[in-house]
KEMARSE-465693 format. One record per residue (C-alpha): residue in three letters; x, y, z. Coordinates in Angstrom, 1 decimal, decimal comma, always signed. Example, Ala and Ser with C-alpha at 12.3 -4.5 7.8 and 13.67 -1.06 7.14 Angstrom:
REM KEMARSE-465693
{res: ALA&u: +12,3&v: -4,5&w: +7,8}
{res: SER&u: +13,7&v: -1,1&w: +7,1}
//
This chain:
REM KEMARSE-465693
{res: MET&u: +1,0&v: -202,2&w: +107,7}
{res: ALA&u: +2,1&v: -205,9&w: +108,1}
{res: THR&u: +5,7&v: -206,9&w: +107,8}
{res: SER&u: +6,5&v: -209,7&w: +105,5}
{res: TYR&u: +9,3&v: -212,1&w: +106,2}
{res: ASP&u: +11,3&v: -214,2&w: +103,7}
{res: TYR&u: +12,0&v: -217,7&w: +105,0}
{res: ALA&u: +13,9&v: -218,8&w: +102,0}
{res: PRO&u: +17,4&v: -218,6&w: +103,7}
{res: LEU&u: +16,2&v: -220,9&w: +106,4}
{res: PHE&u: +15,5&v: -223,6&w: +103,8}
{res: ARG&u: +19,2&v: -223,9&w: +103,2}
{res: SER&u: +20,0&v: -225,1&w: +106,7}
{res: SER&u: +16,9&v: -227,0&w: +107,7}
{res: VAL&u: +15,1&v: -230,1&w: +106,6}
{res: GLY&u: +11,5&v: -231,1&w: +107,3}
{res: PHE&u: +10,3&v: -227,8&w: +108,7}
{res: ASP&u: +8,1&v: -227,0&w: +105,6}
{res: ARG&u: +5,0&v: -227,2&w: +107,8}
{res: VAL&u: +6,4&v: -224,7&w: +110,3}
{res: PHE&u: +7,3&v: -222,2&w: +107,5}
{res: ASN&u: +3,9&v: -222,6&w: +105,9}
{res: LEU&u: +2,2&v: -221,9&w: +109,3}
{res: LEU&u: +4,2&v: -218,7&w: +109,7}
{res: GLU&u: +3,3&v: -217,5&w: +106,3}
{res: ASN&u: -0,4&v: -218,4&w: +106,7}
{res: ALA&u: -0,5&v: -216,6&w: +110,0}
{res: GLN&u: +0,8&v: -213,4&w: +108,4}
{res: ARG&u: -1,7&v: -213,6&w: +105,5}
{res: ALA&u: -4,8&v: -214,8&w: +107,4}
{res: ARG&u: -4,5&v: -212,6&w: +110,5}
{res: SER&u: -8,0&v: -212,1&w: +111,7}
{res: ILE&u: -9,2&v: -208,5&w: +111,4}
{res: SER&u: -11,3&v: -208,8&w: +114,5}
{res: ASP&u: -9,9&v: -210,1&w: +117,8}
{res: TRP&u: -13,4&v: -210,2&w: +119,3}
{res: PRO&u: -14,1&v: -211,7&w: +121,7}
{res: PRO&u: -10,8&v: -211,3&w: +123,6}
{res: TYR&u: -8,9&v: -214,4&w: +124,6}
{res: ASP&u: -5,8&v: -215,5&w: +126,5}
{res: ILE&u: -3,4&v: -218,4&w: +125,8}
{res: VAL&u: -1,6&v: -219,6&w: +129,0}
{res: LYS&u: +1,0&v: -222,3&w: +129,4}
{res: THR&u: -0,1&v: -224,0&w: +132,6}
{res: SER&u: +2,8&v: -226,5&w: +132,8}
{res: ASP&u: +5,5&v: -228,0&w: +130,6}
{res: ASP&u: +2,9&v: -230,0&w: +128,5}
{res: THR&u: -0,4&v: -228,3&w: +129,2}
{res: TYR&u: -2,0&v: -225,1&w: +127,9}
{res: ARG&u: -5,3&v: -223,3&w: +128,4}
{res: ILE&u: -7,1&v: -221,0&w: +126,0}
{res: SER&u: -9,6&v: -218,7&w: +127,8}
{res: ILE&u: -12,2&v: -216,8&w: +125,7}
{res: ALA&u: -14,4&v: -214,1&w: +127,1}
{res: VAL&u: -17,9&v: -215,1&w: +125,9}
{res: ALA&u: -20,2&v: -213,1&w: +128,2}
{res: GLY&u: -23,8&v: -213,5&w: +127,2}
{res: PHE&u: -23,2&v: -216,7&w: +125,2}
{res: ALA&u: -24,8&v: -220,0&w: +126,5}
{res: ARG&u: -23,4&v: -223,5&w: +126,0}
{res: ASP&u: -25,7&v: -224,0&w: +123,1}
{res: ASP&u: -24,5&v: -220,9&w: +121,4}
{res: LEU&u: -20,9&v: -222,1&w: +121,3}
{res: ASP&u: -19,2&v: -224,7&w: +119,1}
{res: ILE&u: -15,7&v: -226,2&w: +119,5}
{res: THR&u: -14,3&v: -228,5&w: +116,8}
{res: PHE&u: -10,8&v: -230,0&w: +116,5}
{res: GLN&u: -9,6&v: -231,5&w: +113,2}
{res: SER&u: -6,2&v: -232,0&w: +111,7}
{res: ASN&u: -4,3&v: -229,8&w: +114,2}
{res: LEU&u: -6,9&v: -227,0&w: +113,8}
{res: LEU&u: -9,0&v: -225,9&w: +116,8}
{res: THR&u: -12,0&v: -223,8&w: +115,8}
{res: VAL&u: -14,1&v: -222,0&w: +118,4}
{res: SER&u: -17,2&v: -220,3&w: +117,1}
{res: GLY&u: -20,2&v: -218,7&w: +118,6}
{res: LYS&u: -23,6&v: -217,6&w: +117,3}
{res: LYS&u: -26,1&v: -216,2&w: +119,7}
{res: GLN&u: -29,8&v: -217,2&w: +119,3}
{res: GLU&u: -31,9&v: -214,3&w: +118,2}
{res: SER&u: -33,8&v: -212,7&w: +121,0}
{res: ALA&u: -36,5&v: -210,1&w: +120,9}
{res: ALA&u: -35,1&v: -206,6&w: +120,7}
{res: GLU&u: -38,1&v: -205,1&w: +122,5}
{res: GLY&u: -37,6&v: -203,5&w: +125,8}
{res: TYR&u: -34,0&v: -202,5&w: +125,3}
{res: LEU&u: -33,2&v: -198,9&w: +125,9}
{res: HIS&u: -29,5&v: -199,5&w: +125,2}
{res: ARG&u: -27,9&v: -202,6&w: +124,0}
{res: GLY&u: -24,1&v: -202,5&w: +124,6}
{res: ILE&u: -23,3&v: -206,2&w: +125,2}
{res: ALA&u: -22,1&v: -207,5&w: +121,9}
{res: ALA&u: -23,7&v: -210,7&w: +120,6}
{res: ARG&u: -22,4&v: -210,8&w: +117,1}
{res: PRO&u: -21,1&v: -214,2&w: +115,8}
{res: PHE&u: -17,4&v: -215,0&w: +116,0}
{res: GLU&u: -14,9&v: -217,6&w: +115,0}
{res: HIS&u: -11,4&v: -218,1&w: +116,4}
{res: ARG&u: -9,0&v: -220,6&w: +114,8}
{res: PHE&u: -5,9&v: -221,9&w: +116,6}
{res: GLU&u: -3,3&v: -224,1&w: +114,8}
{res: LEU&u: -2,1&v: -226,7&w: +117,3}
{res: ALA&u: +1,3&v: -228,4&w: +117,2}
{res: ASP&u: +1,6&v: -232,1&w: +116,5}
{res: HIS&u: +0,6&v: -234,3&w: +119,4}
{res: VAL&u: -1,4&v: -231,5&w: +121,1}
{res: ARG&u: -5,0&v: -232,6&w: +121,8}
{res: VAL&u: -8,0&v: -231,0&w: +123,5}
{res: ASN&u: -8,4&v: -232,3&w: +127,0}
{res: GLY&u: -11,7&v: -230,6&w: +127,9}
{res: ALA&u: -13,7&v: -227,4&w: +127,9}
{res: ASP&u: -15,6&v: -225,5&w: +130,5}
{res: LEU&u: -17,9&v: -222,5&w: +130,5}
{res: ASN&u: -17,9&v: -220,6&w: +133,8}
{res: ASN&u: -18,8&v: -217,0&w: +134,6}
{res: GLY&u: -18,7&v: -215,9&w: +131,0}
{res: LEU&u: -15,3&v: -217,4&w: +130,4}
{res: LEU&u: -14,9&v: -220,4&w: +128,0}
{res: SER&u: -11,7&v: -222,4&w: +129,0}
{res: ILE&u: -10,3&v: -225,0&w: +126,7}
{res: ASP&u: -7,6&v: -227,2&w: +128,2}
{res: LEU&u: -4,9&v: -228,6&w: +125,9}
{res: VAL&u: -2,3&v: -231,3&w: +126,5}
{res: ARG&u: +0,8&v: -232,3&w: +124,6}
{res: GLU&u: +1,3&v: -236,0&w: +124,6}
{res: ILE&u: +4,4&v: -237,2&w: +122,8}
{res: PRO&u: +4,2&v: -240,9&w: +121,8}
{res: GLU&u: +6,8&v: -243,2&w: +123,2}
{res: ALA&u: +8,2&v: -243,9&w: +119,7}
{res: LEU&u: +9,0&v: -240,2&w: +119,3}
{res: LYS&u: +10,6&v: -239,7&w: +122,7}
{res: PRO&u: +14,4&v: -239,6&w: +122,9}
{res: ARG&u: +16,1&v: -242,9&w: +123,3}
{res: LYS&u: +19,6&v: -244,1&w: +124,1}
{res: ILE&u: +21,5&v: -245,6&w: +121,1}
{res: SER&u: +24,2&v: -248,2&w: +122,0}
{res: ILE&u: +27,5&v: -248,1&w: +120,2}
{res: GLN&u: +28,5&v: -251,5&w: +118,7}
{res: THR&u: +32,1&v: -252,6&w: +119,0}
{res: GLU&u: +32,1&v: -254,6&w: +115,8}
{res: PRO&u: +31,5&v: -252,9&w: +112,4}
{res: ALA&u: +27,9&v: -253,4&w: +111,3}
{res: LEU&u: +28,9&v: -253,6&w: +107,6}
{res: VAL&u: +32,0&v: -255,0&w: +105,9}
{res: PRO&u: +32,8&v: -252,7&w: +103,0}
{res: SER&u: +32,8&v: -254,2&w: +99,6}
{res: ALA&u: +32,6&v: -257,8&w: +101,0}
{res: THR&u: +30,9&v: -260,5&w: +98,9}
{res: PRO&u: +28,3&v: -262,7&w: +100,6}
{res: ALA&u: +30,7&v: -265,6&w: +100,3}
{res: GLN&u: +33,4&v: -263,6&w: +102,3}
{res: ILE&u: +30,9&v: -262,7&w: +105,0}
{res: GLU&u: +29,9&v: -266,3&w: +105,4}
{res: ALA&u: +33,6&v: -267,3&w: +105,6}
{res: GLN&u: +34,1&v: -264,8&w: +108,4}
{res: LYS&u: +31,1&v: -266,1&w: +110,3}
{res: ALA&u: +32,4&v: -269,7&w: +110,0}
{res: ALA&u: +35,8&v: -268,8&w: +111,3}
//
C-alpha cells in the first residue's frame, strides 16, 4: 500500500516550488510496477552523477536513450532470436523502459555499454547568471519617496 502525502501546507510558506511538488506527486502516482532491469544512481562528485543499468544480453542496437525537457528515458527491446536449441531460457530479454526526471541544468554527458552494464553520466551545469553574486550596498537612497521629477532635477543640479 502506497502512502499519500499532502503538500498543501508547504504552499503557505514557499513560492515557486510548484514543479517540485508536482514531481513528488507524479512519482507517487506513476511508480513503475517493474524495476527490471535493476539500476543504481550514484553521485560521483558535487555536480556529477551516474546511472548504471544492468542490461546483460542487450546489444547497443537494442538500447535507446533519449533526453527531452528534463526527462531521461532509457528503453530496451531485444531483437527476436530463434528459440530453437534452448533447453532452458533464464536470461530475461523482455522489453523495458526506465524514466528519470532530471533537475534543471542537469544534462547527459555520455553513455557507455561495458560488460552488460549501461552507464549514463550526468553533469549539473549552473549558468553564470544563476550562480550567487555579491550585491553592493549603496550609501545614497536609490529612490526619493514622493518626490516629483522637478524636485529630483533640482537635487541633481544642487
